[in-house]
C-alpha positions as CSV (number, residue, x, y, z in Angstrom):
1,M,-22.4,-16.7,-12.6
2,K,-19.3,-17.0,-10.5
3,F,-16.0,-15.1,-10.9
4,Y,-12.5,-15.7,-9.4
5,I,-9.9,-12.9,-9.1
6,E,-6.2,-12.6,-8.4
7,T,-4.5,-9.3,-8.0
8,Y,-0.8,-8.4,-8.0
9,G,1.4,-5.3,-7.8
10,C,0.6,-1.8,-6.7
11,T,-2.3,-0.2,-5.0
12,A,-3.6,1.0,-8.4
13,N,-4.3,-2.7,-9.2
14,R,-6.0,-3.2,-5.9
15,S,-8.1,-0.2,-6.5
16,D,-9.1,-1.7,-9.9
17,E,-10.0,-4.9,-8.1
18,S,-12.5,-3.0,-6.0
19,V,-14.0,-1.7,-9.3
20,V,-14.2,-5.1,-10.9
21,K,-15.9,-6.6,-7.8
22,G,-18.2,-3.7,-7.6
23,I,-19.4,-4.0,-11.2
24,L,-19.7,-7.7,-11.1
25,F,-21.6,-7.8,-7.8
26,S,-24.0,-5.2,-9.1
27,K,-24.7,-7.5,-12.1
28,G,-25.5,-10.4,-9.9
29,F,-22.1,-12.3,-10.1
30,E,-20.9,-14.3,-7.1
31,L,-17.3,-14.5,-5.9
32,A,-15.6,-18.0,-6.1
33,N,-12.7,-19.0,-3.9
34,D,-11.3,-21.4,-6.5
35,P,-10.8,-20.8,-10.3
36,R,-12.0,-24.3,-11.0
37,S,-15.5,-23.5,-9.7
38,A,-15.8,-20.1,-11.4
39,D,-17.3,-19.3,-14.7
40,V,-14.7,-16.7,-15.4
41,S,-11.2,-16.1,-13.8
42,I,-9.6,-12.6,-13.8
43,I,-6.0,-11.8,-13.1
44,L,-4.8,-8.2,-12.6
45,T,-1.1,-8.3,-13.6
46,C,2.1,-6.4,-12.8
47,T,5.2,-6.2,-15.0
48,V,7.3,-3.6,-13.2
49,I,10.5,-5.8,-13.3
50,G,11.6,-9.0,-15.1
51,T,11.1,-11.4,-12.2
52,T,7.5,-10.1,-11.6
53,E,6.8,-10.6,-15.4
54,Q,7.9,-14.2,-15.1
55,R,5.8,-14.8,-12.1
56,M,2.8,-13.3,-13.9
57,L,3.4,-15.5,-16.9
58,N,3.5,-18.6,-14.7
59,R,0.2,-17.6,-13.0
60,I,-1.4,-16.9,-16.4
61,R,-0.3,-20.3,-17.7
62,H,-1.7,-22.0,-14.6
63,L,-5.1,-20.2,-14.6
64,Y,-5.4,-20.7,-18.4
65,K,-5.2,-24.5,-17.9
66,I,-7.7,-24.7,-15.1
67,S,-10.2,-21.9,-15.9
68,K,-13.2,-22.1,-18.1
69,N,-12.7,-18.5,-19.2
70,L,-9.7,-16.3,-18.4
71,I,-9.4,-12.5,-18.5
72,V,-6.0,-10.8,-18.2
73,S,-6.0,-7.2,-17.0
74,G,-3.4,-5.0,-15.3
75,C,-0.3,-3.6,-16.9
76,M,0.6,-6.7,-19.0
77,A,-2.7,-6.4,-20.7
78,S,-1.8,-2.9,-21.8
79,V,1.8,-3.3,-23.0
80,Q,2.5,-7.0,-23.3
81,A,-0.7,-8.4,-24.8
82,D,1.2,-10.3,-27.5
83,L,3.3,-12.0,-24.8
84,V,0.1,-13.0,-23.0
85,R,-1.5,-14.4,-26.2
86,K,1.5,-16.6,-26.8
87,I,0.9,-18.6,-23.7
88,A,-2.9,-18.1,-23.4
89,P,-4.2,-17.7,-27.0
90,E,-7.9,-17.7,-26.0
91,A,-7.6,-15.5,-23.0
92,K,-9.3,-12.1,-23.2
93,I,-7.3,-8.9,-22.8
94,L,-8.7,-6.1,-20.7
95,P,-6.4,-3.0,-20.3
96,P,-6.6,-1.0,-17.1
97,N,-8.2,2.0,-18.8
98,K,-11.1,-0.2,-20.0
99,I,-11.8,-1.9,-16.7
100,D,-15.3,-0.5,-16.8
101,Q,-16.0,-2.9,-19.7
102,I,-15.5,-6.1,-17.7
103,V,-19.0,-7.4,-18.3
104,D,-18.7,-6.7,-22.0
105,V,-15.5,-8.7,-22.1
106,I,-17.1,-11.6,-20.3
107,E,-20.0,-11.6,-22.8
108,G,-17.6,-11.6,-25.7
109,K,-18.3,-8.1,-26.9
110,E,-15.6,-5.9,-28.5
111,L,-13.9,-3.2,-26.4
112,V,-14.5,0.4,-27.4
113,D,-12.5,3.5,-26.9
114,K,-14.1,5.9,-24.4
115,E,-12.9,7.9,-21.4
116,V,-14.5,6.9,-18.2
117,S,-13.7,8.2,-14.7
118,K,-13.1,5.1,-12.5
119,T,-14.4,7.0,-9.5
120,S,-17.8,7.0,-11.1
121,L,-18.0,3.2,-11.2
122,P,-19.5,0.8,-8.6
123,R,-17.0,-0.4,-5.9
124,C,-16.7,-3.2,-3.5
125,F,-15.0,-2.5,-0.2
126,D,-14.4,-5.6,1.9
127,D,-11.3,-4.8,3.9
128,I,-10.2,-2.4,6.7
129,R,-7.9,-0.8,4.0
130,A,-9.4,0.8,0.9
131,P,-7.0,1.6,-1.9
132,I,-8.5,4.4,-4.1
133,S,-6.9,5.8,-7.2
134,I,-7.3,9.5,-7.5
135,S,-5.8,9.5,-11.1
136,E,-4.7,7.3,-13.9
137,G,-1.4,7.5,-15.7
138,C,1.6,9.7,-15.4
139,M,3.0,13.0,-16.8
140,F,6.7,11.7,-16.7
141,S,8.8,9.6,-19.0
142,C,11.4,7.9,-16.8
143,S,13.7,6.0,-19.0
144,Y,13.3,2.7,-17.2
145,C,9.6,2.7,-16.5
146,I,7.2,0.4,-18.3
147,T,4.2,1.4,-16.1
148,S,3.9,4.8,-17.7
149,K,3.6,3.0,-21.0
150,A,0.9,0.8,-19.6
151,R,-1.2,3.4,-17.7
152,G,-0.8,6.2,-20.3
153,K,-0.9,10.0,-19.7
154,L,-2.2,11.6,-16.5
155,V,-6.0,11.8,-16.1
156,S,-7.0,13.2,-12.7
157,Y,-10.5,12.2,-11.4
158,P,-12.9,14.8,-10.2
159,I,-12.7,15.8,-6.5
160,E,-16.3,15.2,-5.8
161,E,-16.2,11.7,-7.2
162,V,-13.1,10.7,-5.2
163,V,-14.8,12.1,-2.1
164,E,-17.9,10.1,-2.7
165,V,-15.9,6.9,-3.2
166,V,-14.1,7.5,0.1
167,R,-17.4,8.3,1.9
168,K,-18.8,4.9,0.7
169,A,-15.6,3.1,1.7
170,V,-15.8,4.6,5.2
171,K,-19.5,3.8,5.5
172,N,-18.7,0.2,4.6
173,G,-16.1,-0.1,7.4
174,A,-12.8,1.0,5.9
175,K,-10.5,2.5,8.4
176,E,-7.4,3.2,6.3
177,I,-8.0,5.1,3.1
178,Q,-5.0,4.7,0.7
179,L,-5.1,7.5,-1.8
180,T,-3.0,6.2,-4.7
181,S,-1.6,7.3,-8.0
182,Q,1.6,6.7,-10.1
183,D,2.6,10.1,-8.7
184,L,0.2,11.6,-6.2
185,A,2.0,15.0,-6.4
186,S,0.8,15.2,-10.1
187,Y,-2.8,15.2,-9.2
188,G,-4.8,17.9,-10.8
189,L,-2.0,19.3,-13.0
190,D,-3.9,18.1,-16.1
191,K,-7.1,19.8,-15.1
192,D,-6.2,22.6,-12.7
193,L,-7.5,20.7,-9.7
194,S,-6.1,21.2,-6.2
195,L,-4.6,18.3,-4.3
196,Y,-5.0,20.3,-1.1
197,D,-8.7,20.7,-1.8
198,L,-9.0,17.0,-2.4
199,V,-7.3,15.9,0.8
200,K,-9.1,18.6,2.8
201,E,-12.5,17.3,1.5
202,V,-11.6,13.7,2.2
203,S,-10.4,14.6,5.7
204,S,-13.7,16.3,6.5
205,I,-15.7,13.1,5.9
206,E,-17.3,12.0,9.1
207,G,-15.8,8.9,10.7
208,N,-12.8,7.6,12.6
209,F,-10.3,6.7,9.9
210,M,-6.8,7.5,8.6
211,I,-5.5,8.5,5.2
212,R,-2.3,7.2,3.7
213,L,-1.0,9.4,0.9
214,G,0.7,7.4,-1.9
215,M,4.0,7.7,-3.7
216,M,5.2,11.2,-4.9
217,N,7.8,12.1,-7.5
218,P,10.4,14.5,-6.0
219,L,10.2,16.7,-9.1
220,N,6.5,17.6,-8.5
221,V,6.9,17.7,-4.7
222,K,9.6,20.4,-5.2
223,R,7.3,22.3,-7.6
224,R,4.4,22.2,-5.1
225,L,6.3,21.9,-1.8
226,D,4.3,24.3,0.3
227,E,1.0,22.7,-0.9
228,I,2.3,19.1,-0.3
229,L,3.6,20.0,3.2
230,S,0.2,21.4,4.2
231,L,-1.5,18.1,3.4
232,Y,0.2,16.5,6.5
233,G,-1.4,19.1,8.8
234,F,-4.7,17.3,8.6
235,D,-5.3,15.1,11.7
236,K,-6.5,12.1,9.6
237,V,-3.4,12.0,7.4
238,Y,-0.6,9.6,8.4
239,R,2.8,11.3,8.8
240,F,4.2,9.1,6.1
241,L,6.0,10.3,3.0
242,H,6.9,7.9,0.1
243,L,9.5,9.8,-1.9
244,P,11.5,7.6,-4.3
245,V,14.9,9.1,-5.0
246,Q,16.2,6.0,-7.1
247,S,19.8,7.1,-7.1
248,G,22.1,9.5,-5.2
249,D,24.2,10.3,-8.3
250,N,23.0,13.2,-10.4
251,E,24.4,11.8,-13.7
252,I,22.4,8.5,-13.1
253,L,19.3,10.6,-12.3
254,K,19.8,12.3,-15.7
255,R,20.0,9.0,-17.4
256,M,16.9,7.9,-15.6
257,N,15.2,11.2,-16.8
258,R,13.9,11.9,-13.3
259,G,14.1,15.7,-13.6
260,Y,15.6,16.4,-10.1
261,T,18.9,16.2,-8.3
262,S,20.0,14.4,-5.1
263,E,20.2,17.9,-3.6
264,D,16.5,18.5,-4.5
265,F,15.6,15.3,-2.7
266,K,17.6,16.3,0.4
267,E,16.0,19.7,0.5
268,I,12.5,18.2,0.4
269,V,13.4,15.8,3.2
270,Y,14.8,18.5,5.4
271,R,11.7,20.7,4.9
272,F,9.4,17.8,5.9
273,R,11.4,16.9,8.9
274,S,11.6,20.5,10.0
275,E,7.8,20.7,9.8
276,Y,7.0,17.2,11.0
277,P,9.9,15.7,13.0
278,D,8.1,12.4,13.5
279,I,7.4,11.8,9.8
280,T,8.3,8.3,8.5
281,L,10.3,8.6,5.2
282,S,10.1,5.8,2.7
283,T,12.2,5.9,-0.5
284,D,13.1,3.6,-3.4
285,I,16.6,2.8,-4.9
286,I,17.4,1.2,-8.2
287,V,20.8,-0.5,-8.0
288,G,22.8,-1.4,-11.1
289,F,21.3,1.1,-13.5
290,P,23.3,1.4,-16.8
291,G,26.2,3.7,-16.2
292,E,26.4,3.2,-12.4
293,D,30.0,2.7,-11.5
294,E,31.5,2.4,-8.1
295,K,31.7,6.1,-7.6
296,S,28.0,6.5,-8.6
297,F,27.0,3.7,-6.3
298,Q,28.9,5.2,-3.4
299,K,27.0,8.5,-3.8
300,T,23.8,6.6,-3.3
301,V,25.2,4.9,-0.2
302,D,26.4,8.3,1.1
303,L,22.9,9.8,0.4
304,I,21.2,7.1,2.3
305,K,23.6,7.4,5.2
306,E,23.0,11.1,5.4
307,V,19.2,11.1,5.0
308,E,18.6,8.0,7.1
309,P,15.2,6.9,5.6
310,D,13.0,4.8,7.8
311,V,12.2,2.4,4.9
312,V,14.1,1.8,1.7
313,N,12.8,-0.4,-1.2
314,I,15.8,-1.7,-3.1
315,T,15.4,-3.1,-6.6
316,R,18.1,-4.3,-9.0
317,F,17.7,-2.7,-12.4
318,S,15.6,-4.8,-14.8
319,P,15.5,-3.8,-18.5
320,R,11.9,-3.5,-19.5
321,P,10.5,-3.6,-23.0
322,F,9.5,-0.3,-24.7
323,T,11.9,1.7,-22.4
324,K,15.0,3.7,-23.4
325,A,17.0,2.2,-20.5
326,K,16.7,-1.3,-22.1
327,Y,19.0,-0.1,-24.9
328,M,21.5,2.0,-22.9
329,D,25.2,1.3,-22.9
330,K,27.4,0.7,-19.8
331,K,25.4,-2.2,-18.5
332,V,26.3,-3.3,-15.0
333,P,27.1,-7.0,-14.6
334,T,24.5,-9.0,-12.7
335,D,27.0,-10.2,-10.0
336,V,28.1,-6.6,-9.4
337,A,24.4,-5.4,-9.1
338,K,23.6,-8.3,-6.7
339,E,26.6,-7.5,-4.5
340,R,25.7,-3.8,-4.4
341,S,22.1,-4.7,-3.6
342,R,23.2,-6.9,-0.7
343,Y,25.5,-4.3,0.6
344,L,22.9,-1.5,0.5
345,T,20.3,-3.8,2.0
346,R,22.5,-4.4,5.0
347,I,23.2,-0.7,5.5
348,C,19.5,0.2,5.2
349,G,18.5,-2.5,7.6
350,E,20.9,-1.1,10.2
351,L,19.6,2.4,9.7
352,S,16.0,1.3,9.9
353,K,16.6,-0.6,13.2
354,M,18.5,2.4,14.6
355,R,15.6,4.7,13.8
356,N,13.0,2.3,15.1
357,K,14.9,1.8,18.4
358,K,14.3,5.5,19.1
359,E,10.6,4.6,19.5
360,I,11.2,2.3,22.4
361,G,9.4,3.5,25.5
362,K,7.2,5.9,23.6
363,I,3.4,5.7,23.6
364,H,1.6,5.8,20.3
365,R,-2.0,5.8,19.2
366,A,-2.3,3.2,16.5
367,L,-4.9,1.7,14.1
368,V,-5.1,-2.1,14.0
369,V,-5.1,-3.0,10.3
370,E,-4.4,-6.7,9.9
371,R,-3.6,-10.1,11.6
372,G,0.0,-10.9,11.8
373,K,2.0,-14.1,12.1
374,N,1.6,-16.5,15.1
375,N,-1.7,-15.0,16.3
376,T,-0.4,-11.5,16.5
377,F,-2.0,-8.3,15.2
378,V,-0.4,-5.4,13.3
379,A,-1.3,-1.8,14.0
380,R,-0.1,1.4,12.4
381,T,1.0,4.4,14.4
382,L,0.0,7.8,13.3
383,N,3.3,8.1,11.4
384,Y,2.6,4.7,9.8
385,K,5.2,2.5,11.6
386,P,4.0,-1.1,12.0
387,V,3.6,-2.3,15.6
388,V,3.2,-6.0,16.3
389,L,0.9,-6.8,19.2
390,E,0.5,-10.1,20.9
391,E,-2.7,-9.2,22.8
392,E,-6.2,-9.8,21.3
393,V,-7.5,-6.6,19.7
394,S,-10.2,-5.8,17.2
395,L,-9.4,-5.1,13.5
396,G,-10.2,-1.5,12.7
397,S,-9.9,-0.3,16.3
398,F,-7.7,2.5,17.5
399,V,-5.5,1.5,20.5
400,N,-2.8,3.1,22.7
401,V,0.4,1.1,22.7
402,K,3.8,1.4,24.4
403,I,6.7,0.4,22.3
404,T,8.8,-2.3,24.0
405,S,11.3,-3.4,21.4
406,A,12.2,-2.7,17.7
407,E,13.4,-4.6,14.7
408,S,14.5,-3.2,11.3
409,T,11.0,-3.9,9.8
410,H,8.7,-3.2,12.7
411,L,8.1,-2.2,16.3
412,V,6.8,-4.4,19.1
413,G,4.4,-3.0,21.6
414,K,1.8,-3.7,24.3
415,L,-1.5,-2.2,25.1
416,I,-1.8,0.4,27.8
């Protein structure tokens, strides 16, 4: 039998894709490049914001029309199954926590409730980068987040199982290990496991590879600050911190139920930059959250100008089903949210370019991770900044590059 698969959204879905492929390949399935030639089509969905939801529904409609058999997985399968059934009545639903039952679903069997560690399942690694979930679910209840409803409560996977998955990925040629979770800083809090021990064990695996640590909630980073800081002392760990602040206004953070203040965020950033001056800081901002007035928004702008993140992911607030924020008062008009988003995007672009220009003339060791546009290659420095190279290089190789110019989104370099 042949299967076709499409994957959207976060690295957790890409990690699930490796599990789906691993299970199906182990059962003799073959991968098809076109859903029309496949016996079954699988889509791993994302529903983090409204525009993404609409895109997913369009893809489901299309695949439902042309596929012999459609399976919908990912977050929509968990929290919006009724919505999926309206447009694809005969599609089969496979929630993320039951991904191990993919073969049973294909064979028409009923899903059963059982707890399975995904790190114990077969995997397929077919890329330089290997996204590997170290836990499922979340211990928070942010008022705007549908993902926590989809992925459930925190379940951390055993250290030895994660290490074995990484070892197999490296053996199969992976050069960038992406340890991922809804909140990496939550790892082990449900089972008294040590995140430090996990990263230490992964770092000790033989091979020439790098580790990218995933998104961390500032609340748990603050609680475990010394431990989290120590993770970046391992040579194989990228100096890259994804720390979503979401707003610079403490009242908005309360309405978001984030559990920390803007001052907490700044304290964490200053500690990191004190220990690792070259660290790349990525953060997220939600613009137009209910209750955000001009004063609140200005506090976010001021925070960004003060902290100067290298990367800022800006999203306009999107009310999601099953969340408290959907029913909050003091809605921000769409045109106002759009204007704030444009304004903040312009400021963040200027800040990113300014920080990137500081790299001009410097020499970096970098890992070549993908092909870029117009016959270029993209490498990642040890602090995870993307460098565009025009010379021919091998994917997965480490190269020394000199930075020649900089844009807001990337550096440009040449081999030395």
